[in-house]
N, C-alpha and C positions, 0 to 999 in steps of 0.2 A: 504493499500499500503507500501509494506517495503523500508524504506529510502536505499540509496545507498551512501557511501563516497569514494572518490577517495585519493589517495597517490601517490604524482609523484615525481620521484627523476630526474634530469638533470646529463648526462655523457659525458666526449669528445669522439668521434665517436672511438679514438685511445684505448679506454677502461679507468679504472680508475673510479674515483668517485669527485665529485664536493660538495662543501657545500650547494648545492642547492635541497633541500628535502621539500615537502611541503605536507599538510593535509588540507582538505577545510570543517571539520565538527564537530572541537572542536576549536572553537575562544578563541585566547589568549593561547591557550597552546601547549607545542611540545608532540607529540606521537611518541612513540618507536616502531617500525615493524623489526623484522629480522636483530638486530643491527642496523639499521639506524634511526637517530631522526629525526622526520618530524615537523617542525613548522608550526603553520596554516597563511595560506594564501588565502584571499577570489578570487576564482576562479572558472570559470567552463568549462565541458570539455563534449564536444559533439563528437559520431562518436565510431565506433566499428568495427569490420569485420562483414560484413552484405551481401555479395555477396556468389554465390556458390563455388568459388575456395577458398575463405576466404581472398582476397586481400581486402583491404581498399578503400570504396569509398571516404570519405573525414572524416578527425577529426579536430578539434580545441580546442585551450586552450584559454581562455580569461580571461584576469587579470584587474584591475582597473591600471592605470597609475600611476608610480611613477618613479623618479629619479634612485632609486637602481634598480628596476625592468628592467628599461628601457636599463641600462647599462649592466647588464649580458646577458637579452635577444637579445641583437643586437651582442654579443660576440657569444653566442651560434646559431643564425643564421646563421651568417657569417660562423662560422665553422662547421655548420650541425651537432650539438649535438645531441646526443640521448635522449628520455625522453623515462622512464618506468612509465607505470601506472597500477596501482594495483586497480580495484574496489572492495569495499567488502561491504555485506549485513550490516546494522546496527538495531540494535534494536530501534525500534520506541520511547521506553520511555526513555533508556539511552543513545543513540546513541554510545554504546558500540559496535565494531565488533561482530558479530556472523559467518561469514563465507567469503570466496573469491569468487565473482560475476565471475571477467575477470582478467587476467594480459596479458599485451600488451604492445609491443616496438615500438617505432614511432621515425623516426627522423623529426628534424626541418628541413620544407621546405622552409619558407618564414615567415615574421612577419609584421605587421602594427599597426599603433596607430593613434587615434586621441585626441583630448583634452581630453576623460574621460577612453577610453580601450585600451588595448594592447592585440593584439590577434596574435596567432600562428598558423600556418598552418601545419599541420603535416603529414606525409606520413611514412609508413612503410617501412623500410629497406628489407622487405622479401615480398613487393608487386613485381606483374610482371612488367617487364620492356615492355613488348609488351604484345597485347591481347593473343598471344599464346606461353608465355612462363612464366608460373605462378612459381614463386619459394615457394609457400607455396600453398598446396591443404588441402582438409578436408579429415583426412582419420579415420577408425575406433579408434585409439588411441586417435583422437582428441576428436572426437564427440560420440564415445560410438558405439553401434550397430547400424548399417543401417536398415531399415524397406526391409522386404523380397520382397514387392511390386516395388521397387526401386523409390517409390514417395516419394519425402520430403515434408515438409510442414514447413514454419516458421510462427509461431504464434505469 
């Protein structure tokens, strides 16, 4: 199995940048990607575009609780910041990036915490606002050539 690492960058919804950019696969190191420095943070990411219209069913980021994280995460949730997530393939021996798996943009919907973890619930600002109004759909530009049978299989 090829490991996957993630880069996450928090941005205000009005645009611009914040100093909050993290990676989860090189402990104690800062990694640079496209001119952004990503410091190490132990976190988990789950979720991606999985339904036929490309909208997100559910996505979440989970961190260990700390006062510093809690402070900026509360501001990010209250202001509905954007999170850019880039998932990359990693060489299993060196953990060096070998390619991009996915790139997605989410908006922070809510957050919660207990004594040990801090969870961010994410929703895509590109998601549908109602069942019949998708803002993002799968197209040939996004997924490549579709089968001529009209049958799509997600494996």
